[in-house]
N, CA, C and O atoms as a Maestro MAE file, in Angstrom:
{
 s_m_m2io_version
 :::
 2.0.0
}

f_m_ct {
 s_m_title
 :::
 protein
 m_atom[268] {
  # First column is atom index #
  i_m_mmod_type
  r_m_x_coord
  r_m_y_coord
  r_m_z_coord
  i_m_residue_number
  s_m_chain_name
  s_m_pdb_residue_name
  s_m_pdb_atom_name
  i_m_atomic_number
  :::
  1 25 276.787 -4.172 134.516 1 A "MET " " N  " 7
  2 3 276.891 -3.247 133.553 1 A "MET " " CA " 6
  3 2 278.228 -2.364 133.860 1 A "MET " " C  " 6
  4 15 278.800 -1.801 132.926 1 A "MET " " O  " 8
  5 25 278.637 -2.275 135.003 2 A "ALA " " N  " 7
  6 3 279.952 -1.602 135.356 2 A "ALA " " CA " 6
  7 2 279.947 -0.151 134.763 2 A "ALA " " C  " 6
  8 15 280.691 0.167 133.835 2 A "ALA " " O  " 8
  9 25 279.075 0.697 135.347 3 A "GLY " " N  " 7
  10 3 279.151 2.036 134.849 3 A "GLY " " CA " 6
  11 2 278.858 2.306 133.394 3 A "GLY " " C  " 6
  12 15 277.819 1.856 132.910 3 A "GLY " " O  " 8
  13 25 279.677 2.989 132.682 4 A "SER " " N  " 7
  14 3 279.361 3.252 131.314 4 A "SER " " CA " 6
  15 2 279.818 2.159 130.441 4 A "SER " " C  " 6
  16 15 279.525 2.204 129.246 4 A "SER " " O  " 8
  17 25 280.531 1.149 130.932 5 A "PHE " " N  " 7
  18 3 281.047 0.054 130.145 5 A "PHE " " CA " 6
  19 2 279.809 -0.628 129.287 5 A "PHE " " C  " 6
  20 15 279.894 -0.835 128.076 5 A "PHE " " O  " 8
  21 25 278.726 -0.927 130.030 6 A "GLY " " N  " 7
  22 3 277.596 -1.587 129.462 6 A "GLY " " CA " 6
  23 2 276.881 -0.753 128.440 6 A "GLY " " C  " 6
  24 15 276.122 -1.287 127.632 6 A "GLY " " O  " 8
  25 25 277.092 0.490 128.450 7 A "TYR " " N  " 7
  26 3 276.398 1.428 127.489 7 A "TYR " " CA " 6
  27 2 277.129 1.496 126.202 7 A "TYR " " C  " 6
  28 15 276.572 1.967 125.210 7 A "TYR " " O  " 8
  29 25 278.352 1.050 126.160 8 A "GLU " " N  " 7
  30 3 279.151 1.200 124.894 8 A "GLU " " CA " 6
  31 2 278.616 0.084 123.992 8 A "GLU " " C  " 6
  32 15 278.379 -1.050 124.409 8 A "GLU " " O  " 8
  33 25 278.439 0.496 122.691 9 A "LYS " " N  " 7
  34 3 277.848 -0.392 121.720 9 A "LYS " " CA " 6
  35 2 278.478 -1.701 121.679 9 A "LYS " " C  " 6
  36 15 277.775 -2.701 121.536 9 A "LYS " " O  " 8
  37 25 279.789 -1.787 121.797 10 A "GLU " " N  " 7
  38 3 280.525 -3.037 121.691 10 A "GLU " " CA " 6
  39 2 280.468 -3.916 122.943 10 A "GLU " " C  " 6
  40 15 280.874 -5.078 122.936 10 A "GLU " " O  " 8
  41 25 279.931 -3.296 124.051 11 A "HIS " " N  " 7
  42 3 279.778 -4.055 125.364 11 A "HIS " " CA " 6
  43 2 278.293 -4.309 125.733 11 A "HIS " " C  " 6
  44 15 278.047 -5.124 126.623 11 A "HIS " " O  " 8
  45 25 277.440 -3.753 125.192 12 A "TYR " " N  " 7
  46 3 276.072 -3.803 125.442 12 A "TYR " " CA " 6
  47 2 275.547 -5.221 125.594 12 A "TYR " " C  " 6
  48 15 274.876 -5.543 126.575 12 A "TYR " " O  " 8
  49 25 275.837 -6.014 124.677 13 A "GLU " " N  " 7
  50 3 275.291 -7.375 124.686 13 A "GLU " " CA " 6
  51 2 275.971 -8.122 125.788 13 A "GLU " " C  " 6
  52 15 275.298 -8.907 126.456 13 A "GLU " " O  " 8
  53 25 277.191 -7.958 126.031 14 A "VAL " " N  " 7
  54 3 277.854 -8.603 127.175 14 A "VAL " " CA " 6
  55 2 277.208 -8.275 128.493 14 A "VAL " " C  " 6
  56 15 277.027 -9.123 129.367 14 A "VAL " " O  " 8
  57 25 276.842 -6.916 128.608 15 A "SER " " N  " 7
  58 3 276.175 -6.494 129.800 15 A "SER " " CA " 6
  59 2 274.876 -7.260 130.111 15 A "SER " " C  " 6
  60 15 274.580 -7.678 131.230 15 A "SER " " O  " 8
  61 25 274.071 -7.408 128.901 16 A "MET " " N  " 7
  62 3 272.835 -8.098 129.075 16 A "MET " " CA " 6
  63 2 273.043 -9.606 129.333 16 A "MET " " C  " 6
  64 15 272.253 -10.239 130.034 16 A "MET " " O  " 8
  65 25 274.105 -10.156 128.763 17 A "GLN " " N  " 7
  66 3 274.424 -11.594 129.095 17 A "GLN " " CA " 6
  67 2 274.780 -11.837 130.505 17 A "GLN " " C  " 6
  68 15 274.467 -12.874 131.088 17 A "GLN " " O  " 8
  69 25 275.476 -10.815 131.078 18 A "VAL " " N  " 7
  70 3 275.849 -10.978 132.457 18 A "VAL " " CA " 6
  71 2 274.692 -10.684 133.270 18 A "VAL " " C  " 6
  72 15 274.618 -11.265 134.352 18 A "VAL " " O  " 8
  73 25 273.794 -9.898 132.942 19 A "GLY " " N  " 7
  74 3 272.496 -9.821 133.742 19 A "GLY " " CA " 6
  75 2 271.664 -11.104 133.784 19 A "GLY " " C  " 6
  76 15 270.971 -11.406 134.756 19 A "GLY " " O  " 8
  77 25 271.774 -11.852 132.659 20 A "GLU " " N  " 7
  78 3 271.002 -13.132 132.552 20 A "GLU " " CA " 6
  79 2 271.547 -14.151 133.397 20 A "GLU " " C  " 6
  80 15 270.894 -15.172 133.616 20 A "GLU " " O  " 8
  81 25 272.788 -13.956 133.938 21 A "GLN " " N  " 7
  82 3 273.320 -14.980 134.726 21 A "GLN " " CA " 6
  83 2 272.756 -15.238 136.163 21 A "GLN " " C  " 6
  84 15 272.664 -16.367 136.644 21 A "GLN " " O  " 8
  85 25 272.410 -14.154 136.765 22 A "THR " " N  " 7
  86 3 271.841 -14.200 138.056 22 A "THR " " CA " 6
  87 2 270.785 -13.093 138.323 22 A "THR " " C  " 6
  88 15 269.682 -13.362 138.800 22 A "THR " " O  " 8
  89 25 271.147 -11.929 138.017 23 A "LEU " " N  " 7
  90 3 270.356 -10.741 138.267 23 A "LEU " " CA " 6
  91 2 268.818 -10.747 137.593 23 A "LEU " " C  " 6
  92 15 267.822 -10.588 138.299 23 A "LEU " " O  " 8
  93 25 268.749 -10.930 136.269 24 A "PHE " " N  " 7
  94 3 267.436 -10.968 135.604 24 A "PHE " " CA " 6
  95 2 266.590 -12.098 136.097 24 A "PHE " " C  " 6
  96 15 265.410 -11.901 136.388 24 A "PHE " " O  " 8
  97 25 267.137 -13.246 136.200 25 A "PRO " " N  " 7
  98 3 266.239 -14.414 136.669 25 A "PRO " " CA " 6
  99 2 265.649 -14.126 138.046 25 A "PRO " " C  " 6
  100 15 264.466 -14.342 138.309 25 A "PRO " " O  " 8
  101 25 266.593 -13.593 138.969 26 A "ALA " " N  " 7
  102 3 266.094 -13.335 140.276 26 A "ALA " " CA " 6
  103 2 264.959 -12.244 140.273 26 A "ALA " " C  " 6
  104 15 263.955 -12.392 140.971 26 A "ALA " " O  " 8
  105 25 265.143 -11.167 139.484 27 A "VAL " " N  " 7
  106 3 264.007 -10.161 139.411 27 A "VAL " " CA " 6
  107 2 262.807 -10.774 138.757 27 A "VAL " " C  " 6
  108 15 261.707 -10.570 139.269 27 A "VAL " " O  " 8
  109 25 262.909 -11.500 137.682 28 A "ARG " " N  " 7
  110 3 261.785 -12.240 137.131 28 A "ARG " " CA " 6
  111 2 260.972 -12.996 138.141 28 A "ARG " " C  " 6
  112 15 259.741 -12.990 138.135 28 A "ARG " " O  " 8
  113 25 261.726 -13.661 139.025 29 A "LYS " " N  " 7
  114 3 261.006 -14.467 140.069 29 A "LYS " " CA " 6
  115 2 260.341 -13.673 141.058 29 A "LYS " " C  " 6
  116 15 259.472 -14.177 141.770 29 A "LYS " " O  " 8
  117 25 260.683 -12.451 141.160 30 A "ALA " " N  " 7
  118 3 260.022 -11.599 142.304 30 A "ALA " " CA " 6
  119 2 258.607 -11.222 141.717 30 A "ALA " " C  " 6
  120 15 258.441 -10.983 140.521 30 A "ALA " " O  " 8
  121 25 257.618 -11.189 142.646 31 A "SER " " N  " 7
  122 3 256.268 -10.808 142.281 31 A "SER " " CA " 6
  123 2 256.222 -9.341 141.841 31 A "SER " " C  " 6
  124 15 257.127 -8.567 142.153 31 A "SER " " O  " 8
  125 25 255.181 -8.970 141.127 32 A "GLU " " N  " 7
  126 3 255.139 -7.556 140.645 32 A "GLU " " CA " 6
  127 2 255.025 -6.667 141.820 32 A "GLU " " C  " 6
  128 15 255.462 -5.523 141.695 32 A "GLU " " O  " 8
  129 25 254.497 -7.031 142.953 33 A "SER " " N  " 7
  130 3 254.378 -6.196 144.057 33 A "SER " " CA " 6
  131 2 255.700 -5.993 144.866 33 A "SER " " C  " 6
  132 15 255.748 -5.166 145.777 33 A "SER " " O  " 8
  133 25 256.791 -6.779 144.511 34 A "THR " " N  " 7
  134 3 258.069 -6.597 145.236 34 A "THR " " CA " 6
  135 2 258.797 -5.475 144.639 34 A "THR " " C  " 6
  136 15 258.952 -5.310 143.429 34 A "THR " " O  " 8
  137 25 259.258 -4.670 145.630 35 A "VAL " " N  " 7
  138 3 260.082 -3.428 145.242 35 A "VAL " " CA " 6
  139 2 261.463 -3.877 144.901 35 A "VAL " " C  " 6
  140 15 262.084 -4.504 145.759 35 A "VAL " " O  " 8
  141 25 262.015 -3.630 143.747 36 A "ILE " " N  " 7
  142 3 263.355 -3.923 143.295 36 A "ILE " " CA " 6
  143 2 264.302 -2.793 143.759 36 A "ILE " " C  " 6
  144 15 264.035 -1.625 143.475 36 A "ILE " " O  " 8
  145 25 265.354 -3.105 144.437 37 A "SER " " N  " 7
  146 3 266.269 -2.041 144.905 37 A "SER " " CA " 6
  147 2 267.661 -2.215 144.173 37 A "SER " " C  " 6
  148 15 268.132 -3.342 144.018 37 A "SER " " O  " 8
  149 25 268.231 -1.220 143.782 38 A "ALA " " N  " 7
  150 3 269.598 -1.221 143.208 38 A "ALA " " CA " 6
  151 2 270.174 0.143 143.379 38 A "ALA " " C  " 6
  152 15 269.610 1.114 142.875 38 A "ALA " " O  " 8
  153 25 271.375 0.268 144.134 39 A "SER " " N  " 7
  154 3 271.926 1.438 144.426 39 A "SER " " CA " 6
  155 2 272.640 2.152 143.244 39 A "SER " " C  " 6
  156 15 272.748 3.378 143.239 39 A "SER " " O  " 8
  157 25 273.086 1.438 142.324 40 A "GLY " " N  " 7
  158 3 273.760 1.999 141.173 40 A "GLY " " CA " 6
  159 2 272.878 2.418 140.045 40 A "GLY " " C  " 6
  160 15 271.954 1.707 139.650 40 A "GLY " " O  " 8
  161 25 273.184 3.628 139.509 41 A "THR " " N  " 7
  162 3 272.415 4.129 138.343 41 A "THR " " CA " 6
  163 2 272.421 3.161 137.120 41 A "THR " " C  " 6
  164 15 271.402 2.906 136.479 41 A "THR " " O  " 8
  165 25 273.624 2.655 136.854 42 A "SER " " N  " 7
  166 3 273.653 1.679 135.711 42 A "SER " " CA " 6
  167 2 273.019 0.431 135.950 42 A "SER " " C  " 6
  168 15 272.476 -0.177 135.027 42 A "SER " " O  " 8
  169 25 273.044 -0.017 137.160 43 A "ARG " " N  " 7
  170 3 272.284 -1.311 137.520 43 A "ARG " " CA " 6
  171 2 270.815 -1.125 137.281 43 A "ARG " " C  " 6
  172 15 270.208 -1.940 136.585 43 A "ARG " " O  " 8
  173 25 270.182 -0.042 137.850 44 A "ARG " " N  " 7
  174 3 268.940 0.314 137.621 44 A "ARG " " CA " 6
  175 2 268.476 0.296 136.082 44 A "ARG " " C  " 6
  176 15 267.452 -0.253 135.674 44 A "ARG " " O  " 8
  177 25 269.362 0.956 135.342 45 A "HIS " " N  " 7
  178 3 269.128 0.908 133.897 45 A "HIS " " CA " 6
  179 2 269.215 -0.374 133.261 45 A "HIS " " C  " 6
  180 15 268.424 -0.664 132.364 45 A "HIS " " O  " 8
  181 25 270.141 -1.201 133.660 46 A "GLN " " N  " 7
  182 3 270.268 -2.540 133.138 46 A "GLN " " CA " 6
  183 2 269.034 -3.342 133.396 46 A "GLN " " C  " 6
  184 15 268.536 -3.994 132.478 46 A "GLN " " O  " 8
  185 25 268.514 -3.331 134.587 47 A "ILE " " N  " 7
  186 3 267.292 -4.004 134.957 47 A "ILE " " CA " 6
  187 2 266.072 -3.430 134.032 47 A "ILE " " C  " 6
  188 15 265.313 -4.217 133.466 47 A "ILE " " O  " 8
  189 25 265.949 -2.224 133.930 48 A "LYS " " N  " 7
  190 3 264.992 -1.598 133.074 48 A "LYS " " CA " 6
  191 2 264.955 -1.925 131.568 48 A "LYS " " C  " 6
  192 15 263.904 -2.088 130.947 48 A "LYS " " O  " 8
  193 25 266.226 -2.012 131.016 49 A "GLU " " N  " 7
  194 3 266.408 -2.319 129.761 49 A "GLU " " CA " 6
  195 2 266.384 -3.771 129.482 49 A "GLU " " C  " 6
  196 15 265.874 -4.201 128.447 49 A "GLU " " O  " 8
  197 25 266.920 -4.545 130.377 50 A "GLY " " N  " 7
  198 3 266.976 -6.007 130.159 50 A "GLY " " CA " 6
  199 2 265.663 -6.752 130.420 50 A "GLY " " C  " 6
  200 15 265.365 -7.720 129.720 50 A "GLY " " O  " 8
  201 25 264.875 -6.325 131.406 51 A "ILE " " N  " 7
  202 3 263.633 -7.116 131.732 51 A "ILE " " CA " 6
  203 2 262.440 -6.137 131.923 51 A "ILE " " C  " 6
  204 15 261.373 -6.599 132.328 51 A "ILE " " O  " 8
  205 25 262.563 -4.792 131.650 52 A "GLN " " N  " 7
  206 3 261.410 -3.906 131.755 52 A "GLN " " CA " 6
  207 2 260.827 -3.798 133.117 52 A "GLN " " C  " 6
  208 15 259.614 -3.630 133.244 52 A "GLN " " O  " 8
  209 25 261.650 -3.887 134.183 53 A "ARG " " N  " 7
  210 3 261.101 -3.729 135.493 53 A "ARG " " CA " 6
  211 2 261.902 -2.392 136.099 53 A "ARG " " C  " 6
  212 15 263.071 -2.117 135.826 53 A "ARG " " O  " 8
  213 25 261.107 -1.688 136.900 54 A "ASP " " N  " 7
  214 3 261.844 -0.541 137.515 54 A "ASP " " CA " 6
  215 2 262.440 -0.965 138.681 54 A "ASP " " C  " 6
  216 15 261.902 -1.854 139.340 54 A "ASP " " O  " 8
  217 25 263.579 -0.406 139.068 55 A "ALA " " N  " 7
  218 3 264.310 -0.597 140.268 55 A "ALA " " CA " 6
  219 2 264.494 0.751 140.904 55 A "ALA " " C  " 6
  220 15 264.669 1.719 140.164 55 A "ALA " " O  " 8
  221 25 264.471 0.906 142.248 56 A "LYS " " N  " 7
  222 3 264.554 2.116 142.919 56 A "LYS " " CA " 6
  223 2 265.808 2.114 143.650 56 A "LYS " " C  " 6
  224 15 266.264 1.049 144.069 56 A "LYS " " O  " 8
  225 25 266.423 3.255 143.844 57 A "HIS " " N  " 7
  226 3 267.527 3.466 144.854 57 A "HIS " " CA " 6
  227 2 267.097 3.216 146.288 57 A "HIS " " C  " 6
  228 15 265.997 3.633 146.651 57 A "HIS " " O  " 8
  229 25 267.872 2.580 147.106 58 A "PRO " " N  " 7
  230 3 267.366 2.336 148.425 58 A "PRO " " CA " 6
  231 2 266.904 3.514 149.194 58 A "PRO " " C  " 6
  232 15 265.986 3.377 150.003 58 A "PRO " " O  " 8
  233 25 267.505 4.730 148.992 59 A "ILE " " N  " 7
  234 3 267.100 5.974 149.697 59 A "ILE " " CA " 6
  235 2 265.697 6.384 149.175 59 A "ILE " " C  " 6
  236 15 264.862 6.886 149.927 59 A "ILE " " O  " 8
  237 25 265.476 6.160 147.897 60 A "THR " " N  " 7
  238 3 264.079 6.464 147.483 60 A "THR " " CA " 6
  239 2 263.098 5.603 148.141 60 A "THR " " C  " 6
  240 15 262.043 6.090 148.549 60 A "THR " " O  " 8
  241 25 263.379 4.283 148.283 61 A "ILE " " N  " 7
  242 3 262.460 3.452 148.972 61 A "ILE " " CA " 6
  243 2 262.124 3.974 150.311 61 A "ILE " " C  " 6
  244 15 260.969 4.084 150.722 61 A "ILE " " O  " 8
  245 25 263.276 4.317 151.030 62 A "LEU " " N  " 7
  246 3 263.182 4.780 152.399 62 A "LEU " " CA " 6
  247 2 262.331 6.059 152.561 62 A "LEU " " C  " 6
  248 15 261.522 6.190 153.480 62 A "LEU " " O  " 8
  249 25 262.570 7.031 151.578 63 A "ARG " " N  " 7
  250 3 261.924 8.167 151.593 63 A "ARG " " CA " 6
  251 2 260.342 7.915 151.368 63 A "ARG " " C  " 6
  252 15 259.486 8.485 152.044 63 A "ARG " " O  " 8
  253 25 260.074 7.047 150.397 64 A "GLU " " N  " 7
  254 3 258.643 6.761 150.142 64 A "GLU " " CA " 6
  255 2 257.986 6.059 151.315 64 A "GLU " " C  " 6
  256 15 256.773 6.172 151.492 64 A "GLU " " O  " 8
  257 25 258.754 5.335 152.123 65 A "ALA " " N  " 7
  258 3 258.159 4.637 153.322 65 A "ALA " " CA " 6
  259 2 257.891 5.646 154.363 65 A "ALA " " C  " 6
  260 15 256.993 5.421 155.174 65 A "ALA " " O  " 8
  261 25 258.600 6.774 154.425 66 A "LEU " " N  " 7
  262 3 258.501 7.785 155.471 66 A "LEU " " CA " 6
  263 2 257.373 8.825 155.194 66 A "LEU " " C  " 6
  264 15 256.878 9.533 156.072 66 A "LEU " " O  " 8
  265 25 257.042 8.841 153.961 67 A "VAL " " N  " 7
  266 3 256.084 9.850 153.537 67 A "VAL " " CA " 6
  267 2 254.593 9.526 153.802 67 A "VAL " " C  " 6
  268 15 253.719 10.328 153.473 67 A "VAL " " O  " 8
  :::
 }
 m_bond[267] {
  # First column is bond index #
  i_m_from
  i_m_to
  i_m_order
  :::
  1 1 2 1
  2 2 3 1
  3 3 4 2
  4 3 5 1
  5 5 6 1
  6 6 7 1
  7 7 8 2
  8 7 9 1
  9 9 10 1
  10 10 11 1
  11 11 12 2
  12 11 13 1
  13 13 14 1
  14 14 15 1
  15 15 16 2
  16 15 17 1
  17 17 18 1
  18 18 19 1
  19 19 20 2
  20 19 21 1
  21 21 22 1
  22 22 23 1
  23 23 24 2
  24 23 25 1
  25 25 26 1
  26 26 27 1
  27 27 28 2
  28 27 29 1
  29 29 30 1
  30 30 31 1
  31 31 32 2
  32 31 33 1
  33 33 34 1
  34 34 35 1
  35 35 36 2
  36 35 37 1
  37 37 38 1
  38 38 39 1
  39 39 40 2
  40 39 41 1
  41 41 42 1
  42 42 43 1
  43 43 44 2
  44 43 45 1
  45 45 46 1
  46 46 47 1
  47 47 48 2
  48 47 49 1
  49 49 50 1
  50 50 51 1
  51 51 52 2
  52 51 53 1
  53 53 54 1
  54 54 55 1
  55 55 56 2
  56 55 57 1
  57 57 58 1
  58 58 59 1
  59 59 60 2
  60 59 61 1
  61 61 62 1
  62 62 63 1
  63 63 64 2
  64 63 65 1
  65 65 66 1
  66 66 67 1
  67 67 68 2
  68 67 69 1
  69 69 70 1
  70 70 71 1
  71 71 72 2
  72 71 73 1
  73 73 74 1
  74 74 75 1
  75 75 76 2
  76 75 77 1
  77 77 78 1
  78 78 79 1
  79 79 80 2
  80 79 81 1
  81 81 82 1
  82 82 83 1
  83 83 84 2
  84 83 85 1
  85 85 86 1
  86 86 87 1
  87 87 88 2
  88 87 89 1
  89 89 90 1
  90 90 91 1
  91 91 92 2
  92 91 93 1
  93 93 94 1
  94 94 95 1
  95 95 96 2
  96 95 97 1
  97 97 98 1
  98 98 99 1
  99 99 100 2
  100 99 101 1
  101 101 102 1
  102 102 103 1
  103 103 104 2
  104 103 105 1
  105 105 106 1
  106 106 107 1
  107 107 108 2
  108 107 109 1
  109 109 110 1
  110 110 111 1
  111 111 112 2
  112 111 113 1
  113 113 114 1
  114 114 115 1
  115 115 116 2
  116 115 117 1
  117 117 118 1
  118 118 119 1
  119 119 120 2
  120 119 121 1
  121 121 122 1
  122 122 123 1
  123 123 124 2
  124 123 125 1
  125 125 126 1
  126 126 127 1
  127 127 128 2
  128 127 129 1
  129 129 130 1
  130 130 131 1
  131 131 132 2
  132 131 133 1
  133 133 134 1
  134 134 135 1
  135 135 136 2
  136 135 137 1
  137 137 138 1
  138 138 139 1
  139 139 140 2
  140 139 141 1
  141 141 142 1
  142 142 143 1
  143 143 144 2
  144 143 145 1
  145 145 146 1
  146 146 147 1
  147 147 148 2
  148 147 149 1
  149 149 150 1
  150 150 151 1
  151 151 152 2
  152 151 153 1
  153 153 154 1
  154 154 155 1
  155 155 156 2
  156 155 157 1
  157 157 158 1
  158 158 159 1
  159 159 160 2
  160 159 161 1
  161 161 162 1
  162 162 163 1
  163 163 164 2
  164 163 165 1
  165 165 166 1
  166 166 167 1
  167 167 168 2
  168 167 169 1
  169 169 170 1
  170 170 171 1
  171 171 172 2
  172 171 173 1
  173 173 174 1
  174 174 175 1
  175 175 176 2
  176 175 177 1
  177 177 178 1
  178 178 179 1
  179 179 180 2
  180 179 181 1
  181 181 182 1
  182 182 183 1
  183 183 184 2
  184 183 185 1
  185 185 186 1
  186 186 187 1
  187 187 188 2
  188 187 189 1
  189 189 190 1
  190 190 191 1
  191 191 192 2
  192 191 193 1
  193 193 194 1
  194 194 195 1
  195 195 196 2
  196 195 197 1
  197 197 198 1
  198 198 199 1
  199 199 200 2
  200 199 201 1
  201 201 202 1
  202 202 203 1
  203 203 204 2
  204 203 205 1
  205 205 206 1
  206 206 207 1
  207 207 208 2
  208 207 209 1
  209 209 210 1
  210 210 211 1
  211 211 212 2
  212 211 213 1
  213 213 214 1
  214 214 215 1
  215 215 216 2
  216 215 217 1
  217 217 218 1
  218 218 219 1
  219 219 220 2
  220 219 221 1
  221 221 222 1
  222 222 223 1
  223 223 224 2
  224 223 225 1
  225 225 226 1
  226 226 227 1
  227 227 228 2
  228 227 229 1
  229 229 230 1
  230 230 231 1
  231 231 232 2
  232 231 233 1
  233 233 234 1
  234 234 235 1
  235 235 236 2
  236 235 237 1
  237 237 238 1
  238 238 239 1
  239 239 240 2
  240 239 241 1
  241 241 242 1
  242 242 243 1
  243 243 244 2
  244 243 245 1
  245 245 246 1
  246 246 247 1
  247 247 248 2
  248 247 249 1
  249 249 250 1
  250 250 251 1
  251 251 252 2
  252 251 253 1
  253 253 254 1
  254 254 255 1
  255 255 256 2
  256 255 257 1
  257 257 258 1
  258 258 259 1
  259 259 260 2
  260 259 261 1
  261 261 262 1
  262 262 263 1
  263 263 264 2
  264 263 265 1
  265 265 266 1
  266 266 267 1
  267 267 268 2
  :::
 }
}
């Protein structure tokens, strides 16, 4: 998604196509109980918009593990 690039109307479809190359298939293969991690905000949004799965920042995962 490359930051705001993938949010621009003229680039959104390209962003989704790029996600379908490797990222989306890998996340689809993961079980529902698998926590998906993505450090970038735009990558987390791309996952949510592309395949309706939530991804968490690695620090959020660590914080939740320590609580």
